[in-house]
Residue frames relative to the residue before (quaternion, step in Angstrom):
aa qw qx qy qz dx dy dz
M 1.0000 0.0000 0.0000 0.0000 0.00 0.00 0.00
L 0.6386 0.5500 -0.3544 0.4051 3.61 0.90 -0.69
F 0.7191 0.4243 -0.2708 0.4791 3.55 0.98 -0.80
L 0.5366 0.5704 -0.3947 0.4806 3.55 1.24 -0.32
L 0.6604 0.5133 -0.2883 0.4662 3.51 1.02 -0.87
I 0.6873 0.4824 -0.2825 0.4637 3.59 0.94 -0.87
V 0.7110 0.4716 -0.2672 0.4481 3.54 0.89 -0.95
G 0.8323 0.3012 -0.1260 0.4480 3.62 0.69 -1.09
I 0.7864 0.3519 -0.1754 0.4764 3.56 1.07 -0.56
T 0.8032 0.0743 -0.0212 0.5907 3.61 0.79 -0.89
P 0.0472 0.8345 -0.5486 0.0222 3.68 0.53 1.01
P 0.4559 -0.7176 0.4660 0.2451 3.51 -0.88 0.98
Y 0.7337 0.2969 -0.1967 0.5786 3.64 1.13 -0.53
P 0.6474 -0.5477 0.3443 0.4028 3.61 -1.20 0.55
V 0.4842 -0.6763 0.4805 0.2778 3.52 -1.04 0.91
V 0.6897 0.3962 -0.2345 0.5589 3.56 1.10 -0.89
R 0.1448 0.8152 -0.5375 0.1599 3.61 -0.43 1.22
Y 0.6700 -0.5223 0.3398 0.4035 3.54 -1.22 0.22
S 0.7829 0.1887 -0.0469 0.5910 3.51 1.05 -1.00
L 0.3445 -0.7378 0.5462 0.1966 3.54 -1.12 0.76
L 0.3189 0.7002 -0.5605 0.3064 3.65 1.13 0.48
P 0.5428 -0.6846 0.3992 0.2781 3.56 -0.79 1.07
Y 0.4402 -0.6435 0.5554 0.2893 3.57 -1.13 0.67
W 0.7115 -0.4610 0.2966 0.4397 3.57 -1.25 0.26
Y 0.6938 0.4646 -0.3052 0.4579 3.64 0.87 -0.86
E 0.6022 0.5352 -0.3735 0.4598 3.65 1.14 -0.45
W 0.6057 0.5382 -0.3466 0.4726 3.60 1.15 -0.67
I 0.6632 0.4873 -0.3241 0.4666 3.58 0.93 -0.83
L 0.6529 0.5069 -0.3422 0.4468 3.58 0.93 -0.67
L 0.6187 0.5428 -0.3268 0.4645 3.56 1.15 -0.71
V 0.6627 0.4874 -0.3141 0.4740 3.60 0.99 -0.82
W 0.6397 0.5271 -0.3219 0.4574 3.61 1.04 -0.76
L 0.6641 0.4876 -0.3040 0.4783 3.57 1.00 -0.82
S 0.6190 0.5379 -0.3554 0.4485 3.58 1.04 -0.67
G 0.6430 0.5185 -0.3111 0.4701 3.52 1.00 -0.93
L 0.6617 0.4797 -0.3304 0.4721 3.67 0.90 -0.78
L 0.6568 0.5036 -0.3349 0.4505 3.59 0.91 -0.76
L 0.6610 0.4936 -0.3301 0.4587 3.61 0.95 -0.74
F 0.6274 0.5370 -0.3190 0.4650 3.58 1.10 -0.81
E 0.6728 0.4828 -0.3073 0.4688 3.60 0.94 -0.93
L 0.6518 0.5172 -0.3392 0.4390 3.66 0.99 -0.68
T 0.7056 0.4525 -0.2386 0.4904 3.58 1.05 -0.92
N 0.8100 0.1175 -0.0256 0.5740 3.59 1.01 -0.80
P 0.1927 -0.8128 0.5418 0.0933 3.65 0.27 1.26
S 0.3678 -0.7349 0.5365 0.1919 3.51 -0.90 1.06
D 0.5901 -0.5684 0.4425 0.3645 3.48 -1.34 0.34
K 0.2890 -0.7986 0.5036 0.1582 3.57 -0.83 0.94
S 0.4515 0.6856 -0.4528 0.3480 3.59 1.27 0.06
G 0.7863 0.2526 -0.2260 0.5166 3.58 -1.29 0.54
L 0.7723 -0.2734 0.2557 0.5133 3.52 -0.81 -1.20
G 0.3255 0.7781 -0.4839 0.2334 3.58 1.19 0.39
W 0.6187 0.5718 -0.3422 0.4161 3.59 1.11 -0.59
I 0.5339 0.6264 -0.4022 0.4010 3.62 1.28 -0.35
K 0.6066 0.5593 -0.3674 0.4293 3.60 0.97 -0.69
L 0.6720 0.4813 -0.2854 0.4851 3.53 0.91 -0.97
S 0.6278 0.5530 -0.3330 0.4349 3.61 1.01 -0.76
V 0.6187 0.5430 -0.3228 0.4671 3.59 1.09 -0.99
L 0.6798 0.5016 -0.2828 0.4543 3.56 0.91 -0.99
L 0.6800 0.5176 -0.3102 0.4165 3.54 0.88 -0.92
F 0.6822 0.4840 -0.2739 0.4747 3.58 0.91 -1.10
S 0.6035 0.5463 -0.3391 0.4716 3.64 1.09 -0.64
I 0.6620 0.5018 -0.2916 0.4743 3.55 0.94 -0.93
F 0.6213 0.5318 -0.3243 0.4754 3.54 1.03 -0.83
G 0.6463 0.4917 -0.3390 0.4750 3.64 0.99 -0.80
V 0.6237 0.5124 -0.3459 0.4783 3.70 0.95 -0.75
G 0.6489 0.5279 -0.3136 0.4493 3.55 0.94 -0.84
V 0.6424 0.5144 -0.3327 0.4604 3.58 0.94 -0.78
H 0.6292 0.5469 -0.3042 0.4609 3.52 1.08 -0.85
L 0.6713 0.4831 -0.2841 0.4850 3.54 0.98 -0.88
L 0.5969 0.5707 -0.3592 0.4347 3.58 1.11 -0.70
G 0.6678 0.4874 -0.2853 0.4849 3.54 0.96 -0.86
L 0.6396 0.5529 -0.3186 0.4286 3.52 0.98 -0.81
L 0.7991 0.3577 -0.1277 0.4660 3.52 0.99 -0.94
F 0.8489 0.2204 -0.0601 0.4767 3.55 0.94 -0.86
I 0.7048 0.4973 -0.2759 0.4241 3.59 0.94 -0.83
E 0.5214 -0.6370 0.4687 0.3205 3.54 -1.03 0.84
R 0.6258 -0.5843 0.3819 0.3480 3.57 -1.11 0.62
T 0.6288 0.5704 -0.3523 0.3940 3.59 1.01 -0.58
Y 0.7056 0.4307 -0.2468 0.5057 3.52 1.34 -0.40
W 0.3652 0.7601 -0.4719 0.2573 3.54 1.27 0.11
P 0.6513 0.5268 -0.3601 0.4107 3.67 0.80 -0.83
T 0.6408 0.4996 -0.3163 0.4895 3.60 0.98 -0.83
L 0.6621 0.5394 -0.2929 0.4299 3.56 0.93 -0.90
M 0.6934 0.4546 -0.2704 0.4894 3.56 1.01 -0.86
Y 0.5758 0.5609 -0.3797 0.4579 3.55 1.15 -0.56
C 0.6746 0.4926 -0.2867 0.4691 3.61 0.93 -0.93
R 0.6111 0.5434 -0.3416 0.4631 3.55 1.09 -0.74
N 0.6852 0.4788 -0.3095 0.4533 3.62 0.85 -0.90
Q 0.6208 0.5273 -0.3745 0.4430 3.62 1.04 -0.63
L 0.6086 0.5279 -0.3533 0.4755 3.66 1.07 -0.68
F 0.6934 0.4696 -0.2919 0.4620 3.60 0.91 -0.83
A 0.5953 0.5371 -0.3510 0.4836 3.60 1.16 -0.59
L 0.6652 0.4992 -0.3206 0.4534 3.60 0.89 -0.85
S 0.6448 0.5130 -0.3199 0.4676 3.51 1.09 -0.65
F 0.6119 0.5270 -0.3487 0.4757 3.56 1.19 -0.58
V 0.6174 0.5324 -0.3457 0.4646 3.62 1.00 -0.82
L 0.6826 0.4734 -0.3015 0.4681 3.64 0.85 -0.85
A 0.6261 0.5364 -0.3355 0.4557 3.55 1.09 -0.77
C 0.6074 0.5468 -0.3455 0.4612 3.61 1.08 -0.62
V 0.6669 0.4812 -0.2944 0.4869 3.57 1.00 -0.91
Q 0.6169 0.5671 -0.3556 0.4139 3.62 1.08 -0.63
I 0.4808 0.6523 -0.4426 0.3840 3.67 1.20 -0.28
L 0.6023 0.5538 -0.3698 0.4402 3.57 1.05 -0.67
D 0.6534 0.5308 -0.3089 0.4426 3.57 0.99 -0.81
F 0.6342 0.5096 -0.3273 0.4805 3.57 1.16 -0.64
L 0.6888 0.4595 -0.2800 0.4858 3.62 1.21 -0.45
S 0.3025 0.7880 -0.4950 0.2060 3.64 1.23 0.28
F 0.6220 0.5575 -0.3703 0.4064 3.63 1.02 -0.46
H 0.5869 0.5938 -0.3672 0.4101 3.58 1.19 -0.47
H 0.5575 -0.6522 0.4047 0.3163 3.57 -1.00 0.84
L 0.7153 0.4034 -0.2599 0.5080 3.58 1.24 -0.53
F 0.7393 0.4296 -0.2492 0.4548 3.59 0.78 -0.96
G 0.5610 0.6060 -0.4034 0.3941 3.61 1.12 -0.44
P 0.6936 0.4203 -0.3029 0.5005 3.69 0.71 -0.91
W 0.6016 0.5501 -0.3767 0.4400 3.66 0.99 -0.70
A 0.6384 0.5311 -0.3498 0.4336 3.66 0.84 -0.71
I 0.6774 0.4689 -0.2790 0.4934 3.52 1.01 -0.93
I 0.6155 0.5388 -0.3448 0.4604 3.63 1.00 -0.72
I 0.6978 0.4784 -0.2951 0.4440 3.58 0.78 -1.00
G 0.6167 0.5360 -0.3577 0.4521 3.58 1.07 -0.65
N 0.6926 0.4519 -0.2752 0.4902 3.58 0.97 -0.79
L 0.6265 0.5310 -0.3519 0.4491 3.55 1.03 -0.52
M 0.5927 0.5504 -0.3631 0.4625 3.54 1.12 -0.62
K 0.6358 0.5000 -0.3537 0.4696 3.65 1.01 -0.64
D 0.6133 0.5289 -0.3439 0.4752 3.64 1.06 -0.65
L 0.6438 0.5332 -0.3157 0.4491 3.55 0.99 -0.87
A 0.6492 0.5275 -0.3044 0.4557 3.52 0.99 -0.93
R 0.6532 0.4995 -0.3173 0.4723 3.59 0.97 -0.79
F 0.6274 0.5493 -0.3045 0.4604 3.53 1.09 -0.91
L 0.6746 0.5039 -0.2883 0.4559 3.64 0.93 -0.97
A 0.6145 0.5427 -0.3493 0.4536 3.57 1.18 -0.63
V 0.6697 0.4820 -0.2898 0.4850 3.55 1.02 -0.82
L 0.6192 0.5531 -0.3228 0.4544 3.58 1.02 -0.86
A 0.6503 0.5452 -0.3051 0.4322 3.57 0.97 -0.99
I 0.6122 0.5589 -0.3265 0.4542 3.55 1.05 -0.72
F 0.6870 0.4637 -0.2575 0.4967 3.55 0.91 -0.99
V 0.6528 0.5101 -0.3227 0.4577 3.61 0.85 -0.92
F 0.6610 0.5144 -0.3189 0.4436 3.57 0.88 -0.89
G 0.6602 0.5250 -0.2865 0.4543 3.57 0.94 -0.95
F 0.7216 0.4213 -0.2640 0.4817 3.54 0.81 -0.95
S 0.5968 0.5404 -0.3776 0.4575 3.66 1.06 -0.53
M 0.6345 0.4877 -0.3419 0.4926 3.65 1.01 -0.60
Q 0.6077 0.5522 -0.3524 0.4489 3.57 1.12 -0.59
F 0.6850 0.4842 -0.2649 0.4756 3.52 1.00 -0.82
V 0.5847 0.5372 -0.3660 0.4854 3.58 1.15 -0.52
A 0.6423 0.4997 -0.3091 0.4921 3.63 1.03 -0.83
L 0.6780 0.5057 -0.3309 0.4184 3.62 0.86 -0.83
N 0.6525 0.5359 -0.2914 0.4495 3.57 1.24 -0.59
Q 0.4278 0.7009 -0.4804 0.3081 3.62 1.23 -0.14
P 0.3657 -0.7452 0.5143 0.2155 3.59 -0.83 1.01
F 0.1446 0.7649 -0.6208 0.0926 3.56 -1.15 0.78
Q 0.0338 -0.7617 0.6466 0.0260 3.49 -1.34 0.44
N 0.5289 -0.5964 0.4811 0.3649 3.61 -1.06 0.58
L 0.4108 -0.7599 0.4699 0.1817 3.57 -0.97 0.99
T 0.3841 -0.6429 0.6132 0.2514 3.49 -1.36 0.48
P 0.6581 -0.4910 0.3532 0.4484 3.66 -1.16 0.25
G 0.6608 0.4908 -0.3349 0.4585 3.65 0.98 -0.75
E 0.6467 0.4960 -0.3469 0.4642 3.63 0.99 -0.61
I 0.5994 0.5487 -0.3743 0.4468 3.59 1.07 -0.60
R 0.6665 0.4759 -0.3318 0.4682 3.67 0.93 -0.83
R 0.6619 0.5085 -0.3404 0.4330 3.64 0.97 -0.54
L 0.5186 0.6429 -0.4110 0.3857 3.58 1.19 -0.20
K 0.6050 0.5904 -0.3509 0.4028 3.55 1.27 -0.42
A 0.5014 0.6706 -0.3974 0.3755 3.54 1.33 -0.28
P 0.5742 -0.5769 0.4111 0.4106 3.65 -0.98 0.70
Y 0.4782 -0.6730 0.5129 0.2353 3.47 -1.26 0.91
R 0.0673 -0.7839 0.6169 0.0214 3.57 -0.79 0.96
G 0.7965 0.2608 -0.2497 0.4849 3.51 -0.90 1.12
Y 0.2512 -0.7522 0.5945 0.1329 3.56 -1.29 0.52
F 0.8327 0.2075 -0.1546 0.4895 3.57 -1.22 0.54
K 0.3292 0.7637 -0.5122 0.2146 3.62 1.01 0.42
D 0.6567 0.4986 -0.3176 0.4683 3.58 1.19 -0.44
V 0.6012 0.5189 -0.3784 0.4755 3.62 1.19 -0.11
I 0.0039 -0.8504 0.5234 -0.0536 3.58 0.04 1.33
M 0.7114 0.3545 -0.2849 0.5358 3.60 1.22 0.02
N 0.4886 -0.6616 0.5021 0.2673 3.50 -0.96 1.00
P 0.4317 -0.7033 0.4910 0.2792 3.72 -0.64 0.93
L 0.6517 0.5104 -0.3287 0.4546 3.58 1.00 -0.82
Y 0.6488 0.5059 -0.3257 0.4659 3.61 1.05 -0.70
A 0.6306 0.5172 -0.3316 0.4742 3.58 1.09 -0.65
F 0.6272 0.5276 -0.3252 0.4718 3.54 1.13 -0.71
E 0.6455 0.5143 -0.3068 0.4741 3.60 1.01 -0.84
L 0.6543 0.5149 -0.3237 0.4493 3.63 0.91 -0.83
L 0.6910 0.4845 -0.2738 0.4613 3.60 0.92 -1.00
F 0.6138 0.5416 -0.3550 0.4515 3.58 1.09 -0.61
F 0.7131 0.4127 -0.2426 0.5122 3.63 0.93 -0.81
A 0.5300 0.6042 -0.4391 0.4017 3.55 1.18 -0.16
V 0.5328 0.6190 -0.3829 0.4317 3.56 1.25 -0.53
F 0.7312 0.3652 -0.2237 0.5310 3.66 1.04 -0.64
G 0.5951 -0.6166 0.3648 0.3642 3.65 1.17 0.28
Q 0.5093 0.6776 -0.3991 0.3495 3.56 1.21 0.35
T 0.7369 0.3679 -0.2065 0.5282 3.57 1.26 -0.09
T 0.1432 -0.7689 0.6112 0.1213 3.55 -1.10 0.68
Y 0.6659 -0.5291 0.3155 0.4208 3.55 -1.16 0.39
D 0.5744 0.6079 -0.3638 0.4101 3.62 1.21 -0.55
E 0.6371 0.5276 -0.3406 0.4469 3.56 1.06 -0.59
L 0.6612 0.5090 -0.2955 0.4653 3.54 1.16 -0.53
L 0.6085 0.5469 -0.3193 0.4782 3.53 1.31 -0.15
V 0.2104 -0.7751 0.5822 0.1262 3.66 -0.55 1.10
K 0.1743 -0.8139 0.5524 0.0461 3.52 -0.60 1.27
A 0.5216 -0.6080 0.4871 0.3480 3.51 -1.25 0.45
L 0.5826 -0.5694 0.4303 0.3888 3.55 -1.28 0.39
P 0.6511 -0.5218 0.3565 0.4203 3.52 -1.20 0.45
N 0.8197 0.1764 -0.1938 0.5094 3.61 -1.13 0.86
H 0.5666 0.5244 -0.4180 0.4787 3.55 1.12 0.61
I 0.6016 -0.5562 0.4365 0.3717 3.49 -1.33 0.41
P 0.5145 -0.6460 0.4538 0.3347 3.66 -0.84 0.92
H 0.5445 -0.6315 0.4442 0.3276 3.50 -1.18 0.64
R 0.8040 0.0819 0.0021 0.5890 3.58 1.07 -0.71
P 0.5999 -0.5431 0.4238 0.4069 3.59 -1.18 0.29
S 0.6249 -0.6064 0.3440 0.3514 3.62 -1.05 0.68
W 0.5493 0.6273 -0.3836 0.3970 3.59 1.18 -0.44
T 0.6075 0.5814 -0.3547 0.4086 3.59 1.09 -0.65
D 0.4894 0.6636 -0.4197 0.3794 3.65 1.25 -0.31
N 0.6344 0.5503 -0.3138 0.4431 3.52 1.07 -0.87
L 0.6042 0.5653 -0.3429 0.4447 3.59 1.15 -0.70
F 0.6127 0.5491 -0.3221 0.4683 3.54 1.11 -0.84
K 0.6619 0.5188 -0.2939 0.4543 3.57 0.85 -0.93
V 0.6857 0.4867 -0.2991 0.4511 3.59 0.88 -0.96
V 0.6690 0.4915 -0.2925 0.4746 3.62 0.90 -0.97
F 0.6608 0.5055 -0.3132 0.4580 3.57 0.89 -0.86
G 0.6344 0.5343 -0.3115 0.4637 3.54 1.07 -0.86
I 0.6589 0.5028 -0.3069 0.4678 3.62 0.94 -0.86
Y 0.6587 0.5143 -0.3204 0.4461 3.49 0.99 -0.87
M 0.6579 0.4987 -0.3296 0.4581 3.64 0.95 -0.83
L 0.6318 0.5265 -0.3486 0.4496 3.57 1.03 -0.71
V 0.6802 0.4773 -0.2900 0.4748 3.61 0.90 -0.88
S 0.7464 0.4262 -0.2607 0.4396 3.62 0.74 -0.99
V 0.7508 0.3970 -0.2199 0.4799 3.63 0.85 -0.94
V 0.7443 0.4090 -0.2481 0.4660 3.57 0.66 -1.03
V 0.7695 0.3664 -0.2128 0.4779 3.60 0.74 -1.05
L 0.7590 0.4148 -0.2512 0.4345 3.65 0.58 -1.09
I 0.6551 0.5135 -0.3262 0.4480 3.60 0.98 -0.78
N 0.6539 0.4814 -0.3079 0.4959 3.57 1.10 -0.70
L 0.5960 0.5461 -0.3620 0.4642 3.54 1.15 -0.46
L 0.6256 0.5266 -0.3179 0.4799 3.54 1.09 -0.77
I 0.6682 0.4853 -0.3130 0.4691 3.57 0.91 -0.87
A 0.6309 0.5224 -0.3373 0.4640 3.63 1.01 -0.72
M 0.6500 0.5286 -0.3094 0.4498 3.59 0.96 -0.91
M 0.6920 0.4806 -0.2808 0.4596 3.55 0.97 -0.99
S 0.6309 0.5370 -0.3260 0.4554 3.56 1.07 -0.77
D 0.6431 0.4939 -0.3205 0.4898 3.59 1.01 -0.77
T 0.6370 0.4985 -0.3485 0.4737 3.63 0.90 -0.70
Y 0.6778 0.5125 -0.3099 0.4265 3.62 0.80 -0.82
Q 0.6755 0.4790 -0.2802 0.4855 3.48 1.01 -0.92
R 0.6369 0.5464 -0.3304 0.4320 3.55 1.03 -0.66
I 0.6939 0.4565 -0.2593 0.4929 3.53 1.02 -0.93
Q 0.6818 0.4766 -0.2888 0.4739 3.62 1.07 -0.67
S 0.4888 0.6635 -0.4564 0.3355 3.61 1.15 -0.12
P 0.6142 -0.5884 0.3632 0.3803 3.64 -1.03 0.70
T 0.6076 0.5555 -0.3703 0.4303 3.65 1.03 -0.68
C 0.6972 0.4709 -0.2809 0.4619 3.58 0.83 -1.04
I 0.6338 0.5297 -0.3333 0.4545 3.63 1.00 -0.75
S 0.6423 0.5200 -0.3075 0.4717 3.55 1.04 -0.83
S 0.6706 0.4845 -0.3103 0.4682 3.59 0.89 -0.82
M 0.6299 0.5363 -0.3229 0.4597 3.60 1.07 -0.71
A 0.6423 0.5224 -0.3071 0.4694 3.54 1.09 -0.82
K 0.6509 0.4992 -0.3219 0.4727 3.57 0.98 -0.80
A 0.6307 0.5452 -0.3303 0.4425 3.56 1.01 -0.79
A 0.6731 0.5079 -0.2846 0.4560 3.55 0.99 -0.99
A 0.6615 0.4948 -0.3143 0.4678 3.52 1.10 -0.72
């Protein structure tokens, strides 16, 4: 952890440099990772509970070393700053996982041991919840893309101009679907309002839509918040409570004690 911190998060020497030959602390990190890789290949660790984190720390660190080697061998010097930035993000992610792995080292403790198992199972519940949430966020984001389609009632002259050949594609898609997905995801945490999902015309320009369509944005956003916050968040709480009670039951604790013995 110490050398992950020094190399990727608080480097003593400039990250952007003339040569990508490793500094002394980067060599030490490489030797440490090589030892971990050799140990993992010869003695595979248990992946139950939080055991998978140890392998994740090793994999992300190896990816960081690979990015460094990629710049040393193939990437032009002008792109080295971006490359080193990406490398440090991989090392920082490994450091985060290494901090979580401390709980796995405390598995012998009567309090932290069950917690490590509970957290590992809660992560599975969270993954299932995110899959369900992504389905709803994707559906509602497409709804807001459709709500942002521009239109105005036509005059007789404008109707005649509709006969002209159409030029361009997707001109009525004025909201980026990925941006709508991002806004709705952060709306779960209270960081988005319906007004941010409404694409407005520039000042002194004709509005994209009649004003009555603003009410549709409020209704759809309200339904989304009810489904995502009230229903899905409470579903996540219920799933996690069930997992916690199941692991804390005397039968499960007894089986874990026998497995540890």
